[in-house]
Residue, then its C-alpha position, 0 to 999 in steps of 0.5 A: m475546517i479545512l478539507r482536502l481531496d487527493f482523488l486521481g492524483q489532482p488534489t483539491y482544497f475547499t475551506d470556509p464553508i457557506t454552511i454546513i449540512t450534518t444530522d446524527s439521526l437516521n431520519e433526517v439523512l435523506s432530507c439533509l442529502q435533498q439539502v445537498e442536491q439543492a445546494v450544488a442545483e445552485g451552483y455550490y460544491a458539497v464535500g463530505y462524507v455517508a457513514y455507513e450506519a446511514a444505510s437504514a435511511f436508505n433501505p429498511h431492511f439493511m440492518t446495521a449496528a448501533p451508531n456512533n458519535w460520529p454524524l451520518i452524513w456531514f456536508g460542507i458547503f463551498k462556493q468554490p475551490a480554495t485556490t490556497f491551503p494554508h497549512s503545509p507541515n513535513a509528513d509524519r507517521y507518529p507511530i501510534n500503540w494500535q490494539a485490535n478490538v478482537n483477540h485471535q480466538h474472536y476472529q478464529q469465531a467470526i470467521e467458523t460462524i460465517k462459514k456456518q452461514i454460507a453453509e445455510g445458505n445465508t451468506y455467500q461472501t460476508n466482508y467482516t472487519i475489526r478495528l485497531n484502537g490507539y492513542f493519537d495527540h499530533d498533527p494529524y494532517a502531517l500523518y495524512l501526508h505521511l499516509l498519503q505518501a506510503q499508499r499512493a491510493d487514488y481516493s484519498a480524502y483528509l476532512d477537519l471537521g473541527d473535533k473531529v479529523i478523518l484521514s482517508a487514504s482509500p485506493e477504492l473507487f465507490f462510483h465516479y457521476q459525469q453527465g448521466r454515465i455512472v463508472t463504479k470499480p469494485m475491489k475485492g481479493t488481496a494478496a501480498r506483495g513480494l520481496t523482489l521484482a520477479d517475487d512481485e510478479v509471482q504474487r500478482q499471479h496469486l491474485f488470480s486465484e480461484k479464491n479471488q476471482a469468485e469473490n471479485m464476480m460475486i461483488v461484480d454481479l452484485l453491483r450489475n444489479d444495484l445499478n440496475q435499479i436506476a440505469k437506463t435498460g441495456t446499458v450496464k456492462v462490466e468493462q473490465l474484469f479481473a484487473s490487478e492493482r499494486y500498492p506497497t504492501v499488496w496487489q489487490m483485483t478491481s474489475t470495472v462496472s458502467a452503465q447510462l443514467p437517466q439526466s433526472i438521476s437523483m444523488t438520493q435515488l444513487f444512494t438508495a440503490l448502490f449504499p453501502c457499496g457490496s465490497i465492503t458488506g458481501a452478497p447477498k447484502q440484506s442478510t450479510m449486513a445482518l450477520i455483520a450487525e451482529l459479529e462485529g457488534e459495534a458501528r463501522g461510521v465513516y469506515c466502510g461509508a463513502i466519502g467525495m465531492i459533488t459538483p455543479d458542472d453535473q458531476a460527483i465522485f466519492n471513494v469507498a472509504i476503506r484504509t481509513l483513520t478516524l480521530d476525535k480530537q478531544c480524547g484523542q482516540a484513533q480508530y483504523g478499521v481493517g477486514g476482508g471478503i470472506t467465503w467458504d474456502s477462507t482460512a481464518k489464518d489467511e485470513y488475519q494476514e489478509i488483514i495484517n498486510k492491509a493494515q501494513i499502511l500504518y506503519q510503511s515508510p513514504r518515498s522517501h529513499q533512493l535508489l543507489e548503485s556504485l559502479l566501477l569505472e577503469e580506464g573510460d570502462y564500466f565493469l558490470l554495466n548491464r548487470h547494473l542497470s537491470r538490478l537498477a530498473q528492476s527495483a524503481d519497477y518494484f517500488d514504482f519510481s520513473y526511471s529512465s535508463s537512455t537518461l542515465q546512460q547518456q550521464l555514464h557515458n559522459c561521466a566515463q568521458q571525463y574521468n576515462k584515465g583512472t579508477y573510480k568509484v561512480r555512485v548513482l543516485l535515483a529518486s522516485d522522481g527520476q531524478l538521477t545525480l552521480n557521484v565519483e570519487p577514486i578509489a585508492p589501492l587497497d595494498n594488501q590491507p587485511l579485511f576483519a570482519s564478526f557477526a553483527d550483533k542481531p539478525v535481520n528479518s528475510q521479510n523486509p523487502f529494503l534487504y532485497h534492492k539496494t537503496t539509501r535507507r541503511e538503518y538495518y546495517p551496522a556500521a561497517t568500514l573499509n578494512r572492518e565489515y558485519l556479516l549479517f544473519n537473518e532470524r533462522d540464522e542463516i547468514t544473508e551479506f556483509v553489509n557492503g557486499n555478498v558472501v561466499l564461503i570456501i566448504n570442502g572446496e565448493w563456493l557457496t553463497p547464500e539464497i536470495h530469500c535468506g534476505l540479501l542483496p542480489g549483488t551484480l558480481r554474486s549475479e555474474w559469478l552464479a552465471q559463470q558457475k563460479i559460485k553456488p547458492a546455498i542455505l549457509t547457517r552461522g555454524d558454517v562460517k566457523r567450519a569453512d576454509k576459507i571467507i571471501f567478500i565480494n562486490s562489483v566495486r572492490k571484487w573480492r578480497e579474503v577476510c579474516w575472522q574474528d570471534 
């Protein structure tokens, strides 16, 4: 049995419990939680989860679907955290063929039903979720490490219970209780990430739409009401309203609500007042949960419950178990729940896209790539240095890489002093932890060698963010050489760029280059020529290549070369 909590970037491990407190009976949930509290009072640590369907034990008016084959509550009791962790494989995604338990038509009907219930006053917001099911027979801990690196969430957890395993990459705090003070941080409101840093900021602003703010405010009010049941009078307050948090595939809106609690408060009282978290039910909680049970038709289980720990120093911290994968090792069944808050302004199309965005964590690659810049160093001077530094800084910001511009500039200065005669390519690599690597190689003259080019064999996806940033991920590009290039095009048959440079078409005397949103790297020489108005951005198709008077290859290392086109 192996348990790991990665809360706020601090991994804590637990092995070899002295006992396990668990039940799959609603009638025993409260007594189990009381046993957990007694163990903590005796100086032990309690680590585990409370499933969504346990809600009826805390409030008999809360309706849920019938529980599945997972315990309603499970806690391991430990003397102390483990000092070493016995199992540390390499992170691996192990692709799973996921199948949704509802089709698009069923999903659309559910949204229509919710909006009808809103019109009748039975709900204001309903957190409707679906399940993705698949088969998995590999190392679950390796998959967890992949999710941990790919999502970078603050409240992740890995619970290997034997036959069953929980892999949670949750970004949402349910509550953090510490010596009489409680903090909750509901997450409600989602926007997709942009493809570039500028586009990303536009998407972040979309996060603050009237719809998202209304969704978030409903849950804030619900949590304030829940906390008022147990808080000292007048101590419930909203510390932060409508904050934005950035994750690899989405922007999320959060708010922070806190309160002071009586010293005599018990975990049972706390869960009775707050569970399940309003962000994964909607409002009002009682009638909305009944609607969820009717529409979803199957148990959520650990998903939308709470995972966390209670410690003997009067602390407790639990996540909201979203972005959570459960695995039954006996049959290999993997399940991942995903959903969103439905309000009167919701559309089935937008909500379904939000589900797709949230599920991208299952396919997202971790930050194994490095950022890359190739600079031309001529007689001790860098060509377009400021543009390279700016582009690298923007990509580092976009991918949340650590980056010190001053450190890089000092290293580049030292390099230029050492290689102050001749012409060189300086290759800069930036790792996610901020580590910089510089490689220098001399540039041989081309001696008028021709550059041949033709179309790539298949299109690129213009929605792939890696096309807009220079990285070591090159699987999207065919293998080009110094004198053999390939011109890429996207799913709309628009040309984008060469493998190692940007493209310029000269048509009727106009120098044209593809628009950025077609799916291409904003090359530094391209940016310089645009600023000088030497070239103009345009939507260019493969047909335009055939009618171009000249085709020009440009990058900041070789500057520009005329292309010999080959059909």
